[in-house]
Structure formats: structure tokens, C-alpha cells
PyMOL Python script that loads the backbone (N, CA, C, O; Angstrom):
from pymol import cmd

cmd.read_pdbstr("""\
ATOM      1  N   MET A   1     270.092 252.329 175.802  1.00  0.00           N
ATOM      2  CA  MET A   1     269.171 251.474 176.508  1.00  0.00           C
ATOM      3  C   MET A   1     267.918 251.123 175.721  1.00  0.00           C
ATOM      4  O   MET A   1     267.336 250.061 175.939  1.00  0.00           O
ATOM      5  N   LYS A   2     267.516 251.940 174.866  1.00  0.00           N
ATOM      6  CA  LYS A   2     266.491 251.747 173.958  1.00  0.00           C
ATOM      7  C   LYS A   2     266.665 250.639 172.855  1.00  0.00           C
ATOM      8  O   LYS A   2     265.762 249.965 172.358  1.00  0.00           O
ATOM      9  N   LYS A   3     267.955 250.589 172.584  1.00  0.00           N
ATOM     10  CA  LYS A   3     268.294 249.730 171.457  1.00  0.00           C
ATOM     11  C   LYS A   3     268.523 248.283 172.026  1.00  0.00           C
ATOM     12  O   LYS A   3     268.569 247.305 171.279  1.00  0.00           O
ATOM     13  N   ILE A   4     268.675 248.196 173.475  1.00  0.00           N
ATOM     14  CA  ILE A   4     268.679 246.834 173.941  1.00  0.00           C
ATOM     15  C   ILE A   4     267.251 246.462 174.189  1.00  0.00           C
ATOM     16  O   ILE A   4     266.902 245.298 173.989  1.00  0.00           O
ATOM     17  N   ILE A   5     266.499 247.257 174.559  1.00  0.00           N
ATOM     18  CA  ILE A   5     265.066 246.704 174.701  1.00  0.00           C
ATOM     19  C   ILE A   5     264.442 246.230 173.443  1.00  0.00           C
ATOM     20  O   ILE A   5     263.708 245.243 173.393  1.00  0.00           O
ATOM     21  N   ILE A   6     264.792 247.039 172.329  1.00  0.00           N
ATOM     22  CA  ILE A   6     264.103 246.681 170.974  1.00  0.00           C
ATOM     23  C   ILE A   6     264.909 245.277 170.436  1.00  0.00           C
ATOM     24  O   ILE A   6     264.421 244.447 169.669  1.00  0.00           O
ATOM     25  N   GLY A   7     266.064 245.237 170.948  1.00  0.00           N
ATOM     26  CA  GLY A   7     266.792 243.888 170.353  1.00  0.00           C
ATOM     27  C   GLY A   7     266.321 242.660 171.311  1.00  0.00           C
ATOM     28  O   GLY A   7     266.368 241.506 170.885  1.00  0.00           O
ATOM     29  N   PHE A   8     265.909 242.929 172.496  1.00  0.00           N
ATOM     30  CA  PHE A   8     265.411 241.950 173.295  1.00  0.00           C
ATOM     31  C   PHE A   8     263.980 241.576 172.868  1.00  0.00           C
ATOM     32  O   PHE A   8     263.605 240.426 173.096  1.00  0.00           O
ATOM     33  N   ILE A   9     263.130 242.468 172.255  1.00  0.00           N
ATOM     34  CA  ILE A   9     261.793 242.338 172.116  1.00  0.00           C
ATOM     35  C   ILE A   9     261.899 241.634 170.620  1.00  0.00           C
ATOM     36  O   ILE A   9     261.055 240.791 170.316  1.00  0.00           O
ATOM     37  N   ILE A  10     262.911 241.978 169.728  1.00  0.00           N
ATOM     38  CA  ILE A  10     262.966 241.159 168.342  1.00  0.00           C
ATOM     39  C   ILE A  10     263.444 239.748 168.771  1.00  0.00           C
ATOM     40  O   ILE A  10     262.919 238.796 168.194  1.00  0.00           O
ATOM     41  N   LEU A  11     264.400 239.503 169.737  1.00  0.00           N
ATOM     42  CA  LEU A  11     264.876 238.225 169.996  1.00  0.00           C
ATOM     43  C   LEU A  11     263.645 237.340 170.525  1.00  0.00           C
ATOM     44  O   LEU A  11     263.489 236.154 170.233  1.00  0.00           O
ATOM     45  N   LEU A  12     262.841 238.056 171.303  1.00  0.00           N
ATOM     46  CA  LEU A  12     261.757 237.337 171.929  1.00  0.00           C
ATOM     47  C   LEU A  12     260.858 236.878 170.782  1.00  0.00           C
ATOM     48  O   LEU A  12     260.543 235.693 170.671  1.00  0.00           O
ATOM     49  N   VAL A  13     260.454 237.802 169.945  1.00  0.00           N
ATOM     50  CA  VAL A  13     259.545 237.528 168.738  1.00  0.00           C
ATOM     51  C   VAL A  13     260.037 236.174 167.980  1.00  0.00           C
ATOM     52  O   VAL A  13     259.320 235.205 167.731  1.00  0.00           O
ATOM     53  N   ILE A  14     261.422 236.319 167.668  1.00  0.00           N
ATOM     54  CA  ILE A  14     262.129 235.208 166.806  1.00  0.00           C
ATOM     55  C   ILE A  14     261.930 233.810 167.609  1.00  0.00           C
ATOM     56  O   ILE A  14     261.618 232.785 167.002  1.00  0.00           O
ATOM     57  N   VAL A  15     262.110 233.832 168.868  1.00  0.00           N
ATOM     58  CA  VAL A  15     262.081 232.637 169.591  1.00  0.00           C
ATOM     59  C   VAL A  15     260.633 232.288 169.715  1.00  0.00           C
ATOM     60  O   VAL A  15     260.366 231.086 169.711  1.00  0.00           O
ATOM     61  N   ALA A  16     259.666 233.139 169.823  1.00  0.00           N
ATOM     62  CA  ALA A  16     258.227 232.704 169.979  1.00  0.00           C
ATOM     63  C   ALA A  16     257.913 232.146 168.570  1.00  0.00           C
ATOM     64  O   ALA A  16     257.297 231.083 168.494  1.00  0.00           O
ATOM     65  N   GLY A  17     258.280 232.767 167.510  1.00  0.00           N
ATOM     66  CA  GLY A  17     258.098 232.335 166.185  1.00  0.00           C
ATOM     67  C   GLY A  17     258.675 230.843 165.877  1.00  0.00           C
ATOM     68  O   GLY A  17     258.037 230.079 165.152  1.00  0.00           O
ATOM     69  N   ILE A  18     259.718 230.529 166.371  1.00  0.00           N
ATOM     70  CA  ILE A  18     260.290 229.311 166.140  1.00  0.00           C
ATOM     71  C   ILE A  18     259.523 228.285 167.002  1.00  0.00           C
ATOM     72  O   ILE A  18     259.109 227.221 166.542  1.00  0.00           O
ATOM     73  N   GLY A  19     259.354 228.697 168.357  1.00  0.00           N
ATOM     74  CA  GLY A  19     258.375 227.753 169.094  1.00  0.00           C
ATOM     75  C   GLY A  19     256.953 227.462 168.546  1.00  0.00           C
ATOM     76  O   GLY A  19     256.339 226.395 168.540  1.00  0.00           O
ATOM     77  N   GLY A  20     256.584 228.704 168.081  1.00  0.00           N
ATOM     78  CA  GLY A  20     255.086 228.381 167.323  1.00  0.00           C
ATOM     79  C   GLY A  20     255.224 227.509 166.100  1.00  0.00           C
ATOM     80  O   GLY A  20     254.366 226.656 165.872  1.00  0.00           O
ATOM     81  N   TYR A  21     256.194 227.670 165.354  1.00  0.00           N
ATOM     82  CA  TYR A  21     256.356 226.759 164.117  1.00  0.00           C
ATOM     83  C   TYR A  21     256.737 225.382 164.552  1.00  0.00           C
ATOM     84  O   TYR A  21     256.351 224.516 163.767  1.00  0.00           O
ATOM     85  N   LEU A  22     257.330 224.991 165.497  1.00  0.00           N
ATOM     86  CA  LEU A  22     257.725 223.710 166.058  1.00  0.00           C
ATOM     87  C   LEU A  22     256.299 223.026 166.474  1.00  0.00           C
ATOM     88  O   LEU A  22     255.931 221.925 166.063  1.00  0.00           O
ATOM     89  N   LYS A  23     255.549 223.883 167.375  1.00  0.00           N
ATOM     90  CA  LYS A  23     254.392 223.339 167.798  1.00  0.00           C
ATOM     91  C   LYS A  23     253.196 223.041 166.937  1.00  0.00           C
ATOM     92  O   LYS A  23     252.454 222.069 167.080  1.00  0.00           O
ATOM     93  N   PHE A  24     253.084 224.047 165.966  1.00  0.00           N
ATOM     94  CA  PHE A  24     251.801 223.947 165.140  1.00  0.00           C
ATOM     95  C   PHE A  24     252.023 223.663 163.619  1.00  0.00           C
ATOM     96  O   PHE A  24     251.114 223.218 162.918  1.00  0.00           O
ATOM     97  N   ALA A  25     253.276 223.939 163.140  1.00  0.00           N
ATOM     98  CA  ALA A  25     253.322 223.697 161.657  1.00  0.00           C
ATOM     99  C   ALA A  25     254.000 222.361 161.327  1.00  0.00           C
ATOM    100  O   ALA A  25     253.960 221.971 160.160  1.00  0.00           O
ATOM    101  N   LEU A  26     254.558 221.701 162.171  1.00  0.00           N
ATOM    102  CA  LEU A  26     255.088 220.267 162.021  1.00  0.00           C
ATOM    103  C   LEU A  26     253.992 219.199 161.939  1.00  0.00           C
ATOM    104  O   LEU A  26     253.095 219.281 162.778  1.00  0.00           O
ATOM    105  N   PRO A  27     253.948 218.299 161.122  1.00  0.00           N
ATOM    106  CA  PRO A  27     252.994 217.374 161.068  1.00  0.00           C
ATOM    107  C   PRO A  27     252.935 216.438 162.333  1.00  0.00           C
ATOM    108  O   PRO A  27     253.930 215.946 162.865  1.00  0.00           O
ATOM    109  N   ALA A  28     251.549 216.248 162.768  1.00  0.00           N
ATOM    110  CA  ALA A  28     251.344 215.316 163.919  1.00  0.00           C
ATOM    111  C   ALA A  28     251.192 214.005 163.246  1.00  0.00           C
ATOM    112  O   ALA A  28     250.289 213.713 162.461  1.00  0.00           O
ATOM    113  N   VAL A  29     252.336 213.111 163.699  1.00  0.00           N
ATOM    114  CA  VAL A  29     252.500 211.829 163.229  1.00  0.00           C
ATOM    115  C   VAL A  29     251.743 210.761 164.063  1.00  0.00           C
ATOM    116  O   VAL A  29     251.536 209.635 163.612  1.00  0.00           O
ATOM    117  N   GLY A  30     251.335 211.158 165.304  1.00  0.00           N
ATOM    118  CA  GLY A  30     250.586 210.247 166.155  1.00  0.00           C
ATOM    119  C   GLY A  30     251.703 209.141 166.895  1.00  0.00           C
ATOM    120  O   GLY A  30     252.926 209.278 166.883  1.00  0.00           O
ATOM    121  N   ALA A  31     251.069 208.205 167.428  1.00  0.00           N
ATOM    122  CA  ALA A  31     251.808 207.246 168.221  1.00  0.00           C
ATOM    123  C   ALA A  31     252.515 206.252 167.278  1.00  0.00           C
ATOM    124  O   ALA A  31     252.161 206.084 166.111  1.00  0.00           O
ATOM    125  N   ALA A  32     253.494 205.634 167.840  1.00  0.00           N
ATOM    126  CA  ALA A  32     254.257 204.678 166.976  1.00  0.00           C
ATOM    127  C   ALA A  32     253.321 203.335 166.853  1.00  0.00           C
ATOM    128  O   ALA A  32     252.690 202.955 167.840  1.00  0.00           O
ATOM    129  N   PRO A  33     253.257 202.656 165.651  1.00  0.00           N
ATOM    130  CA  PRO A  33     252.546 201.496 165.781  1.00  0.00           C
ATOM    131  C   PRO A  33     253.091 200.225 166.649  1.00  0.00           C
ATOM    132  O   PRO A  33     254.278 199.906 166.706  1.00  0.00           O
ATOM    133  N   ASP A  34     252.136 199.624 167.246  1.00  0.00           N
ATOM    134  CA  ASP A  34     252.798 198.423 167.907  1.00  0.00           C
ATOM    135  C   ASP A  34     253.088 197.221 166.898  1.00  0.00           C
ATOM    136  O   ASP A  34     252.122 196.591 166.467  1.00  0.00           O
ATOM    137  N   LEU A  35     254.154 196.940 166.576  1.00  0.00           N
ATOM    138  CA  LEU A  35     254.609 196.013 165.486  1.00  0.00           C
ATOM    139  C   LEU A  35     255.015 194.705 166.343  1.00  0.00           C
ATOM    140  O   LEU A  35     255.615 194.702 167.418  1.00  0.00           O
ATOM    141  N   LYS A  36     254.581 193.680 165.665  1.00  0.00           N
ATOM    142  CA  LYS A  36     254.879 192.241 166.042  1.00  0.00           C
ATOM    143  C   LYS A  36     255.766 191.477 164.889  1.00  0.00           C
ATOM    144  O   LYS A  36     255.212 191.109 163.853  1.00  0.00           O
ATOM    145  N   ILE A  37     256.978 191.286 165.082  1.00  0.00           N
ATOM    146  CA  ILE A  37     257.758 190.609 164.106  1.00  0.00           C
ATOM    147  C   ILE A  37     258.380 189.288 164.645  1.00  0.00           C
ATOM    148  O   ILE A  37     259.079 189.220 165.655  1.00  0.00           O
ATOM    149  N   THR A  38     258.032 188.235 163.831  1.00  0.00           N
ATOM    150  CA  THR A  38     258.597 186.931 164.254  1.00  0.00           C
ATOM    151  C   THR A  38     260.158 186.835 163.881  1.00  0.00           C
ATOM    152  O   THR A  38     260.614 187.153 162.783  1.00  0.00           O
ATOM    153  N   ALA A  39     260.820 186.402 164.841  1.00  0.00           N
ATOM    154  CA  ALA A  39     262.267 186.167 164.736  1.00  0.00           C
ATOM    155  C   ALA A  39     262.531 184.786 164.110  1.00  0.00           C
ATOM    156  O   ALA A  39     262.442 183.719 164.718  1.00  0.00           O
ATOM    157  N   THR A  40     262.858 184.937 162.856  1.00  0.00           N
ATOM    158  CA  THR A  40     263.245 183.742 162.068  1.00  0.00           C
ATOM    159  C   THR A  40     264.836 183.688 162.106  1.00  0.00           C
ATOM    160  O   THR A  40     265.510 184.681 162.381  1.00  0.00           O
ATOM    161  N   PRO A  41     265.393 182.410 161.799  1.00  0.00           N
ATOM    162  CA  PRO A  41     266.929 182.434 161.836  1.00  0.00           C
ATOM    163  C   PRO A  41     267.487 183.232 160.663  1.00  0.00           C
ATOM    164  O   PRO A  41     268.606 183.745 160.679  1.00  0.00           O
ATOM    165  N   GLU A  42     266.655 183.299 159.674  1.00  0.00           N
ATOM    166  CA  GLU A  42     267.168 184.357 158.349  1.00  0.00           C
ATOM    167  C   GLU A  42     267.074 185.726 158.757  1.00  0.00           C
ATOM    168  O   GLU A  42     267.967 186.468 158.349  1.00  0.00           O
ATOM    169  N   ARG A  43     266.161 186.219 159.489  1.00  0.00           N
ATOM    170  CA  ARG A  43     266.235 187.664 160.021  1.00  0.00           C
ATOM    171  C   ARG A  43     267.212 187.855 160.941  1.00  0.00           C
ATOM    172  O   ARG A  43     267.897 188.872 160.833  1.00  0.00           O
ATOM    173  N   ILE A  44     267.422 187.088 161.829  1.00  0.00           N
ATOM    174  CA  ILE A  44     268.466 187.099 162.783  1.00  0.00           C
ATOM    175  C   ILE A  44     269.901 187.183 162.175  1.00  0.00           C
ATOM    176  O   ILE A  44     270.716 188.023 162.556  1.00  0.00           O
ATOM    177  N   ARG A  45     270.146 186.299 161.247  1.00  0.00           N
ATOM    178  CA  ARG A  45     271.249 186.293 160.538  1.00  0.00           C
ATOM    179  C   ARG A  45     271.551 187.653 159.656  1.00  0.00           C
ATOM    180  O   ARG A  45     272.652 188.187 159.524  1.00  0.00           O
ATOM    181  N   HIS A  46     270.386 188.048 159.126  1.00  0.00           N
ATOM    182  CA  HIS A  46     270.569 189.250 158.305  1.00  0.00           C
ATOM    183  C   HIS A  46     270.874 190.483 159.169  1.00  0.00           C
ATOM    184  O   HIS A  46     271.649 191.357 158.778  1.00  0.00           O
ATOM    185  N   GLY A  47     270.202 190.535 160.438  1.00  0.00           N
ATOM    186  CA  GLY A  47     270.512 191.467 161.358  1.00  0.00           C
ATOM    187  C   GLY A  47     271.866 191.553 161.857  1.00  0.00           C
ATOM    188  O   GLY A  47     272.461 192.626 161.948  1.00  0.00           O
ATOM    189  N   LYS A  48     272.433 190.274 162.227  1.00  0.00           N
ATOM    190  CA  LYS A  48     273.728 190.198 162.527  1.00  0.00           C
ATOM    191  C   LYS A  48     274.823 190.704 161.457  1.00  0.00           C
ATOM    192  O   LYS A  48     275.881 191.244 161.778  1.00  0.00           O
ATOM    193  N   TYR A  49     274.418 190.454 160.175  1.00  0.00           N
ATOM    194  CA  TYR A  49     275.169 190.769 159.043  1.00  0.00           C
ATOM    195  C   TYR A  49     275.178 192.342 158.957  1.00  0.00           C
ATOM    196  O   TYR A  49     276.237 192.917 158.706  1.00  0.00           O
ATOM    197  N   LEU A  50     274.088 192.998 159.149  1.00  0.00           N
ATOM    198  CA  LEU A  50     273.731 194.406 159.047  1.00  0.00           C
ATOM    199  C   LEU A  50     274.723 195.218 160.274  1.00  0.00           C
ATOM    200  O   LEU A  50     275.484 196.156 160.036  1.00  0.00           O
ATOM    201  N   ALA A  51     274.505 194.636 161.512  1.00  0.00           N
ATOM    202  CA  ALA A  51     275.243 195.115 162.596  1.00  0.00           C
ATOM    203  C   ALA A  51     276.605 195.030 162.635  1.00  0.00           C
ATOM    204  O   ALA A  51     277.258 195.907 163.200  1.00  0.00           O
ATOM    205  N   LEU A  52     277.193 193.956 162.033  1.00  0.00           N
ATOM    206  CA  LEU A  52     278.653 193.578 162.192  1.00  0.00           C
ATOM    207  C   LEU A  52     279.411 194.180 160.835  1.00  0.00           C
ATOM    208  O   LEU A  52     280.592 194.526 160.878  1.00  0.00           O
ATOM    209  N   HIS A  53     278.739 194.251 159.830  1.00  0.00           N
ATOM    210  CA  HIS A  53     279.184 194.570 158.487  1.00  0.00           C
ATOM    211  C   HIS A  53     278.944 195.918 157.791  1.00  0.00           C
ATOM    212  O   HIS A  53     279.854 196.668 157.437  1.00  0.00           O
ATOM    213  N   VAL A  54     277.652 196.153 157.631  1.00  0.00           N
ATOM    214  CA  VAL A  54     277.149 197.242 156.876  1.00  0.00           C
ATOM    215  C   VAL A  54     277.114 198.642 157.813  1.00  0.00           C
ATOM    216  O   VAL A  54     277.679 199.690 157.502  1.00  0.00           O
ATOM    217  N   ALA A  55     276.414 198.443 158.889  1.00  0.00           N
ATOM    218  CA  ALA A  55     276.275 199.556 159.566  1.00  0.00           C
ATOM    219  C   ALA A  55     277.522 199.828 160.628  1.00  0.00           C
ATOM    220  O   ALA A  55     277.739 200.935 161.123  1.00  0.00           O
ATOM    221  N   ALA A  56     278.249 198.725 160.878  1.00  0.00           N
ATOM    222  CA  ALA A  56     279.474 198.714 161.625  1.00  0.00           C
ATOM    223  C   ALA A  56     279.089 199.124 163.157  1.00  0.00           C
ATOM    224  O   ALA A  56     279.897 199.731 163.861  1.00  0.00           O
ATOM    225  N   CYS A  57     277.857 198.763 163.597  1.00  0.00           N
ATOM    226  CA  CYS A  57     277.455 199.128 165.167  1.00  0.00           C
ATOM    227  C   CYS A  57     278.459 198.629 166.137  1.00  0.00           C
ATOM    228  O   CYS A  57     278.747 199.304 167.125  1.00  0.00           O
ATOM    229  N   MET A  58     278.947 197.603 165.926  1.00  0.00           N
ATOM    230  CA  MET A  58     279.840 196.996 166.870  1.00  0.00           C
ATOM    231  C   MET A  58     281.209 197.670 166.947  1.00  0.00           C
ATOM    232  O   MET A  58     282.045 197.304 167.774  1.00  0.00           O
ATOM    233  N   ASP A  59     281.449 198.744 166.001  1.00  0.00           N
ATOM    234  CA  ASP A  59     282.621 199.423 166.135  1.00  0.00           C
ATOM    235  C   ASP A  59     282.627 200.305 167.508  1.00  0.00           C
ATOM    236  O   ASP A  59     283.632 200.526 168.184  1.00  0.00           O
ATOM    237  N   CYS A  60     281.375 200.742 167.769  1.00  0.00           N
ATOM    238  CA  CYS A  60     281.208 201.768 168.875  1.00  0.00           C
ATOM    239  C   CYS A  60     280.494 201.119 170.097  1.00  0.00           C
ATOM    240  O   CYS A  60     280.595 201.587 171.232  1.00  0.00           O
ATOM    241  N   HIS A  61     279.794 200.056 169.804  1.00  0.00           N
ATOM    242  CA  HIS A  61     279.156 199.193 170.991  1.00  0.00           C
ATOM    243  C   HIS A  61     279.958 198.039 171.436  1.00  0.00           C
ATOM    244  O   HIS A  61     279.381 197.029 171.840  1.00  0.00           O
ATOM    245  N   SER A  62     281.104 198.102 171.399  1.00  0.00           N
ATOM    246  CA  SER A  62     281.899 197.062 172.186  1.00  0.00           C
ATOM    247  C   SER A  62     283.059 197.692 172.580  1.00  0.00           C
ATOM    248  O   SER A  62     283.401 198.745 172.043  1.00  0.00           O
ATOM    249  N   THR A  63     283.805 197.094 173.590  1.00  0.00           N
ATOM    250  CA  THR A  63     284.970 197.620 174.227  1.00  0.00           C
ATOM    251  C   THR A  63     286.092 197.234 173.331  1.00  0.00           C
ATOM    252  O   THR A  63     286.195 196.056 172.986  1.00  0.00           O
ATOM    253  N   ARG A  64     286.961 198.154 172.916  1.00  0.00           N
ATOM    254  CA  ARG A  64     287.909 197.840 172.020  1.00  0.00           C
ATOM    255  C   ARG A  64     289.374 197.819 172.501  1.00  0.00           C
ATOM    256  O   ARG A  64     289.688 198.648 173.355  1.00  0.00           O
ATOM    257  N   ASP A  65     290.277 196.984 172.054  1.00  0.00           N
ATOM    258  CA  ASP A  65     291.675 196.908 172.595  1.00  0.00           C
ATOM    259  C   ASP A  65     292.588 197.802 171.790  1.00  0.00           C
ATOM    260  O   ASP A  65     293.204 197.385 170.810  1.00  0.00           O
ATOM    261  N   TRP A  66     292.659 199.076 172.244  1.00  0.00           N
ATOM    262  CA  TRP A  66     293.370 200.101 171.534  1.00  0.00           C
ATOM    263  C   TRP A  66     294.840 200.001 171.393  1.00  0.00           C
ATOM    264  O   TRP A  66     295.535 200.708 170.662  1.00  0.00           O
ATOM    265  N   SER A  67     295.259 199.002 172.210  1.00  0.00           N
ATOM    266  CA  SER A  67     296.787 198.824 172.251  1.00  0.00           C
ATOM    267  C   SER A  67     297.219 197.803 170.947  1.00  0.00           C
ATOM    268  O   SER A  67     298.369 197.718 170.515  1.00  0.00           O
ATOM    269  N   SER A  68     296.248 197.178 170.510  1.00  0.00           N
ATOM    270  CA  SER A  68     296.540 196.183 169.300  1.00  0.00           C
ATOM    271  C   SER A  68     296.177 197.029 167.910  1.00  0.00           C
ATOM    272  O   SER A  68     295.454 198.024 167.854  1.00  0.00           O
ATOM    273  N   PHE A  69     296.764 196.471 166.961  1.00  0.00           N
ATOM    274  CA  PHE A  69     296.499 197.055 165.497  1.00  0.00           C
ATOM    275  C   PHE A  69     295.221 197.070 165.272  1.00  0.00           C
ATOM    276  O   PHE A  69     294.617 196.040 165.570  1.00  0.00           O
ATOM    277  N   ALA A  70     294.549 198.055 164.772  1.00  0.00           N
ATOM    278  CA  ALA A  70     293.142 198.086 164.204  1.00  0.00           C
ATOM    279  C   ALA A  70     292.191 198.101 165.298  1.00  0.00           C
ATOM    280  O   ALA A  70     290.998 198.026 165.006  1.00  0.00           O
ATOM    281  N   ALA A  71     292.569 198.193 166.620  1.00  0.00           N
ATOM    282  CA  ALA A  71     291.696 198.239 167.797  1.00  0.00           C
ATOM    283  C   ALA A  71     290.493 197.061 167.757  1.00  0.00           C
ATOM    284  O   ALA A  71     289.294 197.337 167.731  1.00  0.00           O
ATOM    285  N   PRO A  72     291.010 195.775 167.756  1.00  0.00           N
ATOM    286  CA  PRO A  72     289.826 194.893 167.569  1.00  0.00           C
ATOM    287  C   PRO A  72     288.840 194.821 168.979  1.00  0.00           C
ATOM    288  O   PRO A  72     289.291 195.136 170.081  1.00  0.00           O
ATOM    289  N   PRO A  73     287.665 194.437 168.809  1.00  0.00           N
ATOM    290  CA  PRO A  73     286.838 194.357 170.047  1.00  0.00           C
ATOM    291  C   PRO A  73     287.342 193.376 171.030  1.00  0.00           C
ATOM    292  O   PRO A  73     287.850 192.355 170.566  1.00  0.00           O
ATOM    293  N   VAL A  74     287.278 193.533 172.434  1.00  0.00           N
ATOM    294  CA  VAL A  74     287.737 192.695 173.357  1.00  0.00           C
ATOM    295  C   VAL A  74     286.918 191.450 173.315  1.00  0.00           C
ATOM    296  O   VAL A  74     285.718 191.605 173.088  1.00  0.00           O
ATOM    297  N   ALA A  75     287.378 190.215 173.501  1.00  0.00           N
ATOM    298  CA  ALA A  75     286.465 189.116 173.451  1.00  0.00           C
ATOM    299  C   ALA A  75     285.403 189.276 174.580  1.00  0.00           C
ATOM    300  O   ALA A  75     285.667 189.750 175.684  1.00  0.00           O
ATOM    301  N   GLY A  76     284.252 188.862 174.216  1.00  0.00           N
ATOM    302  CA  GLY A  76     283.005 188.825 175.047  1.00  0.00           C
ATOM    303  C   GLY A  76     282.432 190.045 175.256  1.00  0.00           C
ATOM    304  O   GLY A  76     281.498 190.063 176.059  1.00  0.00           O
ATOM    305  N   THR A  77     282.776 191.142 174.701  1.00  0.00           N
ATOM    306  CA  THR A  77     282.204 192.474 174.879  1.00  0.00           C
ATOM    307  C   THR A  77     281.423 193.052 173.615  1.00  0.00           C
ATOM    308  O   THR A  77     281.045 194.216 173.488  1.00  0.00           O
ATOM    309  N   LEU A  78     281.265 192.079 172.765  1.00  0.00           N
ATOM    310  CA  LEU A  78     280.704 192.368 171.345  1.00  0.00           C
ATOM    311  C   LEU A  78     279.140 192.835 171.468  1.00  0.00           C
ATOM    312  O   LEU A  78     278.272 191.972 171.598  1.00  0.00           O
ATOM    313  N   GLY A  79     278.796 194.259 171.422  1.00  0.00           N
ATOM    314  CA  GLY A  79     277.543 194.706 171.546  1.00  0.00           C
ATOM    315  C   GLY A  79     277.142 195.089 173.000  1.00  0.00           C
ATOM    316  O   GLY A  79     276.019 195.495 173.300  1.00  0.00           O
ATOM    317  N   ALA A  80     278.107 194.931 173.820  1.00  0.00           N
ATOM    318  CA  ALA A  80     277.829 195.064 175.419  1.00  0.00           C
ATOM    319  C   ALA A  80     278.035 196.586 175.607  1.00  0.00           C
ATOM    320  O   ALA A  80     277.948 196.912 176.791  1.00  0.00           O
ATOM    321  N   GLY A  81     278.256 197.489 174.849  1.00  0.00           N
ATOM    322  CA  GLY A  81     278.479 199.012 175.048  1.00  0.00           C
ATOM    323  C   GLY A  81     279.836 199.279 174.909  1.00  0.00           C
ATOM    324  O   GLY A  81     280.695 198.403 175.001  1.00  0.00           O
ATOM    325  N   GLY A  82     280.079 200.527 174.679  1.00  0.00           N
ATOM    326  CA  GLY A  82     281.590 200.872 174.303  1.00  0.00           C
ATOM    327  C   GLY A  82     282.196 201.952 175.451  1.00  0.00           C
ATOM    328  O   GLY A  82     281.819 202.083 176.616  1.00  0.00           O
ATOM    329  N   GLU A  83     283.133 202.595 174.823  1.00  0.00           N
ATOM    330  CA  GLU A  83     283.900 203.559 175.778  1.00  0.00           C
ATOM    331  C   GLU A  83     282.757 204.547 176.372  1.00  0.00           C
ATOM    332  O   GLU A  83     283.062 205.433 177.170  1.00  0.00           O
TER     333      GLU A  83
END
""", "prot")
cmd.dss("prot")
cmd.show_as("cartoon", "prot")
cmd.util.cbc("prot")
cmd.orient("prot")
């Protein structure tokens, strides 16, 4: 019984230490800045390139036709959410 109580106290100290580290040792970064970015055709074209080709976001964020080879996105669902 004494070993269980000592083990519980040690676990409690570890959890409190992790909580204290997360609360006090991590840097305070403050609020996110309010950014205003103008949407130019070049930026939109570059974002489309990044989402479709580099990061492949549309692979997960579109409904896909799994019965076809390579599971292409279903027409009209590009970026509308996935499975």
C-alpha cells in the first residue's frame, strides 16, 4: 500500500512539473497580428499552384472517386471537404 501511495505522489509531482513547464517556461508569443493582404491575380494563381501541386491539399480536401484508377477528385468537389 505504501508503494502505491509513493508511486501516486511521484506521478502527481511529474504531472505538476509538466504543467508548470507548459505554463511558465514556454515563451509568451502574444496575439496574432491582424494582417491585410491584397489579393492579386498573381498571388491567387500562386496559391492555386501551391494547393494543387506542391502541398497536394486537394488530395484530402476533395471527394475522390475510389472506383477509378488513381482516385481522381469528383467533379465539382475540389476543395469542398473530403472523406
